[in-house]
C-alpha positions in Angstrom: 125.3 98.4 100.1 125.4 101.6 98.2 126.6 101.3 94.6 130.1 102.2 93.6 129.2 103.5 90.2 130.3 106.9 89.0 128.2 109.8 87.7 129.3 108.7 84.1 128.3 105.1 84.8 124.8 106.1 85.9 124.4 108.4 82.9 125.4 105.6 80.6 123.0 103.1 82.2 120.2 105.7 82.1 120.7 106.2 78.4 120.2 102.5 77.7 117.4 101.9 80.2 114.2 100.2 79.0 111.2 101.7 80.9 107.9 99.9 81.2 104.9 102.1 81.5 101.9 99.7 81.1 99.6 98.5 83.8 100.1 95.0 85.3 96.8 93.1 85.6 96.2 89.4 86.0 99.9 88.6 85.6 100.5 90.5 82.4 101.5 94.0 81.3 98.6 95.6 79.5 97.8 99.0 78.1 94.9 101.0 79.6 91.6 99.8 78.2 91.0 103.2 76.8 94.5 103.4 75.2 95.2 106.6 77.1 98.6 107.4 78.4 100.3 110.3 80.1 103.9 111.6 80.0 106.2 110.5 82.8 108.5 113.5 83.2 111.8 113.5 85.0 112.2 116.4 87.5 115.9 116.3 86.8 115.6 118.1 83.5 111.9 117.9 82.5 112.6 115.2 80.0 109.8 112.8 79.1 111.0 109.3 80.3 108.1 107.3 78.8 104.3 107.2 78.4 102.4 105.5 81.3 99.0 103.8 81.0 96.3 106.1 82.3 94.0 103.6 84.1 90.3 104.4 84.6 87.2 102.5 85.5 87.5 99.6 83.1 91.1 98.9 84.3 90.2 99.3 88.0 87.3 96.9 87.5 89.5 94.4 85.7 92.2 94.5 88.3 89.8 94.1 91.2 88.0 91.3 89.4 91.2 89.2 88.9 92.3 90.0 92.5 89.0 88.8 93.8 89.1 85.7 91.6 92.6 84.9 92.8 91.7 85.4 96.4 88.6 83.2 96.3 90.6 80.5 94.5 92.9 80.1 97.5 95.9 79.9 95.3 97.6 82.5 97.6 95.2 83.2 100.4 94.9 79.5 101.2 98.6 78.7 100.8 100.6 77.6 103.8 102.3 80.5 105.4 105.7 78.8 104.9 105.0 78.8 101.1 104.2 82.5 101.1 107.3 83.0 103.2 109.5 81.3 100.5 107.9 83.3 97.7 108.3 86.6 99.5 111.9 85.8 100.2 112.5 85.2 96.4 110.7 88.5 95.7 113.1 90.3 98.1 116.1 88.7 96.5 114.9 89.7 93.0 114.6 93.3 94.2 118.1 93.2 95.5 119.3 91.6 92.2 117.7 94.5 90.2 118.7 97.1 92.8 120.7 99.3 90.5 117.9 99.3 87.9 115.3 100.1 90.4 117.4 102.8 92.1 118.0 104.4 88.7 114.3 104.4 87.9 113.5 106.0 91.2 116.0 108.7 90.8 115.0 109.5 87.2 111.3 109.5 88.1 111.3 111.3 91.5 114.5 113.3 91.4 115.9 111.6 94.5 119.7 111.5 94.8 121.1 108.2 93.5 123.1 107.9 96.7 119.8 107.7 98.6 117.9 105.4 96.3 120.8 102.9 96.3 121.4 103.0 100.1 117.9 103.6 101.5 115.0 103.2 99.2 115.7 100.0 97.4 117.5 98.1 100.2 114.7 99.2 102.5 112.1 97.9 100.1 113.8 94.4 99.9 114.2 94.3 103.7 110.5 95.1 104.2 109.3 92.4 101.8 111.7 89.9 103.3 110.8 90.9 106.9 107.1 90.2 106.4 107.8 87.0 104.6 109.9 85.9 107.5 107.3 86.9 110.1 104.1 85.5 108.7 104.8 81.8 109.6 105.6 82.9 113.2 102.5 85.0 113.7 100.0 82.8 115.4 96.6 83.0 117.0 95.3 82.2 120.5 93.6 79.5 122.4 91.5 81.4 124.9 90.0 80.4 128.3 86.5 79.0 128.0 84.0 76.7 129.7 85.3 73.1 130.1 83.0 71.9 127.3 84.4 74.4 124.8 87.6 75.1 123.0 88.0 78.7 122.0 90.3 79.9 119.3 91.1 83.3 117.9 92.6 83.3 114.4 93.7 85.8 111.8 92.4 85.5 108.3 93.3 87.6 105.2 90.8 90.3 104.6 90.4 89.9 100.8 91.2 92.4 98.1 93.5 95.2 99.4 94.0 98.5 97.5 97.2 100.3 98.2 97.4 104.0 97.1 100.9 105.3 97.7 102.7 108.6 97.4 105.5 110.0 95.3 108.2 110.9 97.8 109.3 107.4 98.6 107.5 105.5 95.8 108.8 102.0 96.3 109.6 102.0 100.0 106.1 103.3 101.0 104.6 100.7 98.6 106.5 97.9 100.3 105.3 99.0 103.8 101.8 98.2 102.5 102.2 95.4 100.0 104.6 93.5 102.3 102.2 92.8 105.1 99.2 92.6 102.8 100.7 89.9 100.6 102.3 88.1 103.5 98.9 87.8 105.2 97.4 86.2 102.1 95.5 89.0 100.5 95.3 90.0 96.8 96.6 93.5 96.2 95.8 96.3 93.7 98.6 98.9 93.9 98.0 102.4 92.6 101.3 104.4 92.5 101.4 108.2 92.3 101.2 109.5 88.7 104.3 111.6 89.7 106.5 108.5 90.2 104.9 105.2 89.0 107.9 103.5 87.4 109.3 101.3 90.1 105.9 100.0 91.1 105.3 99.0 87.6 108.7 97.3 87.3 108.5 95.2 90.5 105.2 93.6 89.3 107.2 91.5 86.9 109.6 90.6 89.7 106.7 89.5 91.9 105.5 87.2 89.2 109.0 85.8 88.6 109.3 85.2 92.4 106.1 83.0 92.2 103.3 85.3 93.3 100.3 83.9 91.4 98.7 85.8 88.6 96.0 88.2 89.9 97.4 88.4 93.4 99.5 91.5 92.7 98.3 94.1 90.2 99.5 97.6 89.5 97.2 100.3 88.0 98.9 103.6 87.3 96.8 106.7 86.8 95.6 110.0 88.3 93.5 110.6 91.3 90.4 109.2 89.6 92.0 105.7 89.8 92.4 106.1 93.5 88.9 107.4 93.9 87.5 104.4 92.0 89.4 102.0 94.2 88.0 103.8 97.3 84.5 103.6 96.0 84.7 100.0 94.7 82.2 97.7 96.3 84.6 94.7 95.9 87.6 96.2 97.6 87.7 95.1 101.2 90.5 97.4 102.5 92.3 100.5 101.3 95.7 101.6 102.7 96.7 105.1 101.7 99.7 107.3 102.3 99.4 110.9 101.2 97.9 114.3 102.1 95.4 114.8 104.9 92.9 116.4 102.4 92.9 113.3 100.1 92.8 111.0 103.1 89.5 112.7 104.3 88.0 112.2 100.9 89.0 108.5 100.9 87.2 107.9 104.2 84.1 109.5 102.7 84.3 107.3 99.7 84.5 104.2 101.9 81.4 105.3 103.7 79.6 105.9 100.5 80.4 102.4 99.2 80.9 99.3 101.3 82.4 100.6 104.5 85.7 99.1 103.5 88.4 99.3 106.1 90.6 102.4 105.5 94.1 102.9 106.9 95.7 106.4 106.5 99.2 107.7 106.9 98.9 111.4 106.3 100.7 114.7 106.7 102.9 116.1 109.4 104.4 119.3 110.8 106.9 117.7 113.1 108.5 119.7 116.0 112.2 119.3 116.8 112.8 120.7 120.3 116.4 121.7 121.4 116.8 122.4 125.2 119.8 124.4 126.6 121.2 121.1 128.1 121.3 119.4 124.7 124.2 116.9 125.0 125.8 117.6 121.6 124.9 120.8 119.8 126.9 119.9 116.7 125.2 116.6 116.3 121.8 118.2 117.0 122.4 120.9 114.3 123.4 118.2 111.8 120.3 116.2 112.6 118.1 119.3 112.4 119.4 120.1 108.9 119.0 116.5 107.8 115.5 116.3 109.3 114.3 119.0 106.8 116.7 118.9 103.9 117.1 115.2 103.4 115.0 114.0 100.4 114.4 117.7 99.6 112.1 118.0 102.6 109.6 115.8 100.8 108.9 113.7 103.9 105.9 113.5 106.1 108.1 113.2 109.1 110.3 116.2 108.1 111.4 118.2 111.1 109.9 121.4 109.6 109.5 123.2 113.0 112.7 123.7 114.9 112.0 124.9 118.4 115.0 126.5 120.0 115.4 127.6 123.6 116.1 131.3 123.6 119.3 131.0 125.6 121.0 128.9 122.9 119.2 130.1 119.8 121.9 132.3 118.2 124.6 129.8 118.8 122.6 126.9 117.5 121.5 128.9 114.4 125.1 129.5 113.5 125.8 125.8 113.6 122.5 125.0 111.7 123.2 127.4 108.9 126.7 125.9 108.4 125.2 122.4 108.2 122.5 123.7 105.8 125.1 125.0 103.4 126.2 121.3 102.8 122.8 120.6 101.3 123.0 122.2 97.8 121.0 120.8 94.9 123.0 118.9 92.4 122.4 116.4 89.6 120.6 113.5 91.2 122.7 110.9 89.2 125.9 112.2 90.7 126.8 110.1 93.7 128.2 113.2 95.5 124.7 114.9 95.4 122.8 114.9 98.7 119.9 117.1 97.6 118.1 116.4 94.3 115.1 117.8 92.5 111.6 118.7 93.6 109.3 116.0 92.2 107.5 118.2 89.6 106.6 121.7 88.5 103.4 121.7 90.6 105.3 120.9 93.8 108.0 123.4 92.9 105.5 126.2 92.6 103.8 125.1 95.8 107.0 125.3 97.8 108.0 128.7 96.2 104.5 129.9 97.1 105.1 129.0 100.7 108.5 130.8 100.7 106.8 133.9 99.4 104.1 133.5 102.0 106.8 133.4 104.7 108.2 136.7 103.5 104.8 138.3 103.4 104.0 137.1 107.0 107.1 138.8 108.2 109.3 135.8 108.9 113.0 136.6 108.7 114.8 134.7 105.8 118.1 133.3 107.1 119.1 131.2 104.2 118.0 130.1 100.7 114.6 130.9 99.4 115.5 130.7 95.7 114.9 128.3 92.8 118.3 127.2 91.4 119.8 125.2 88.4 117.1 126.6 86.2 119.3 126.2 83.2 118.9 122.4 83.5 115.1 122.6 82.9 114.7 120.7 86.2 113.1 121.7 89.5 115.5 122.7 92.3 115.2 124.8 95.4 117.9 125.9 97.9 117.7 124.8 101.5 115.6 127.5 103.1 115.5 128.7 106.7 113.1 131.2 108.3 113.1 132.7 111.8 109.4 132.9 112.6 108.0 135.1 115.3 105.1 133.2 116.9 103.2 130.4 115.4 100.6 132.1 113.2 102.6 132.2 109.9 101.4 129.6 107.4 104.9 128.3 107.0 104.9 127.4 110.7 101.5 125.7 110.6 101.0 124.0 107.3 102.8 121.1 105.7 105.0 122.4 102.9 106.7 119.2 101.7 109.8 121.0 100.7 113.2 122.1 102.0 111.7 125.0 104.2 112.5 125.2 107.9 110.7 127.4 110.4 112.6 128.3 113.5 110.5 129.2 116.6 111.8 130.4 120.0 110.6 129.3 123.4 111.6 130.0 127.1 110.3 126.9 129.0 109.7 123.2 128.3 106.0 123.8 129.0 105.9 126.4 126.3 107.8 124.2 123.9 105.4 121.3 124.4 102.4 123.6 124.0 103.8 125.0 120.7 104.7 121.4 119.5 101.2 120.2 120.2 99.5 123.2 118.7 99.1 121.5 115.3 96.5 119.5 113.4 99.2 116.8 112.9 100.9 114.3 115.2 103.2 112.1 113.2 106.6 112.7 114.7 108.5 114.8 117.2 112.0 115.1 118.8 113.5 116.4 122.0 117.2 117.1 122.7 118.2 117.1 126.4 120.8 115.6 128.6 118.4 115.3 131.5 116.6 111.9 131.4 113.6 113.3 133.4 113.2 116.2 130.9 113.5 113.9 127.9 111.1 111.3 129.3 108.5 113.9 130.4 108.6 115.6 127.0 108.3 112.3 125.1 105.3 111.4 127.2 103.6 114.7 126.6 104.3 115.1 122.9 101.2 114.0 120.9 103.0 112.1 118.1 103.2 108.6 116.9 107.0 108.6 117.0 109.2 110.6 119.4 113.0 110.7 119.0 115.2 111.6 122.0 118.6 113.1 121.2 118.3 112.0 117.5 116.0 112.5 114.6 114.6 110.0 112.0 116.5 107.1 113.4 115.2 103.6 113.9 114.6 102.3 110.4 114.2 98.8 111.8 110.9 97.2 110.8 110.1 96.3 114.4 108.9 99.8 115.1 105.4 100.7 114.2 105.0 104.0 112.2 101.9 106.2 112.1 100.4 109.3 113.7 97.9 110.9 116.0 95.2 113.4 115.0 95.0 114.3 111.3 98.3 112.4 110.6 96.1 109.4 110.2 95.3 106.1 111.8 96.7 102.6 112.0 100.4 101.8 111.8 102.8 100.7 109.0 105.8 98.5 109.8 106.1 96.0 112.7 103.8 93.0 113.4 101.0 95.5 114.1 100.7 96.2 110.4 99.6 92.6 109.8 96.6 93.3 111.9 95.4 95.9 109.4 95.2 93.3 106.6 93.5 90.5 108.5 90.1 89.8 110.0 90.1 88.5 113.6 87.9 85.4 114.0 86.6 83.7 117.1 85.9 80.0 116.8 84.2 78.0 119.6 84.1 74.2 119.4 81.7 72.3 121.7 83.3 69.1 123.0 80.2 67.5 124.5 
């Protein structure tokens, strides 16, 4: 349930908040071995929140070593699934108990609206942890057909030490999609949060210990890209799960090949198409969904509907509705519960988004709304919801992932043309089609090359039962659902001779 606290309540709580910035290794908060720290800066007002441990090789080696020791001891990997289920349940309840604190940390650290962190990010994290805890003692193996003198079994075993490298846009929720199944399956985990938003990952480490996860089983190593690289190159890491940019994902696969051929799972970028046909069943709802698809979370979403494909017959009418919906997303103070659009995560990302907006102008796209940095007097990083009408598909803003509140509108005349434009991308994470005709919708869903396709909606289905991931350069493997457990286990065949 969303919190009922006021703007003043959140400001007061923020003023008295204790923020932990140390690494968590072997069941204890510790400084980086080198003593190095970096400033954790809030995008709300560019204020330094705390200093965070800058982990490097010594810290990564220490975390992997204790994770390996814990795994080999069997204290967690060998525990009955019912025991892991009970501990995971307590972990989820502790996250719920500390929901306001975690939501506040997430908002201060990443600039996300407090209304979103209290209603989506933190509840979703607890739900994910609980879901995998509930699932793990119900996820069995197989007895397979064999000759009469044999009994054949197929079983799942934890893979070992799992490194999780997670992004800054949904810091805790994306972490839970990885640590949930990895821990539930019996692995030891080393979590590397983004240096842009590490605070909630650091905080939940203590909650994991309080819940009963043994020392060494769950470790958190904040730091810059070098920490992630060291995990990818480490010879004693068995699996690495990464969410982030396609460019970094490619590097991680190379590091895995250079080291021990560790299993690598990647959830990468997107440039998701949102197709609206002339027989769309509800234009108002479609326009509201199209605005939310790109302006929710400041457009900092891999599934953002950043390409709106409009049939030429309804384009002008739909754009009028869309621009009216876009005006409802105006950046405000993220601690104000009335705010539905917060701050861009940092100065680097702000400049990147502004650079793409300028690129759109230079490529001849027609600016329909926004395009400006706002609230500069706060010292924070805010951009208006921005809409471009793009002629063709060659403009950078229509091809490349921006990760900001910038929408490209592209026209089409036929469904075949729309599908061709939609699939003309390096990515394939998500897509949507709006049509009242079941045949049209089903045909489009089948032909769209994306891991998730929404029909007459966008970004719905937050249930953990649905696998999430992409085609092409949007990555491999799937987060969420029972399928995610497969990523963190080895499949073993055992044959027993009876006579």
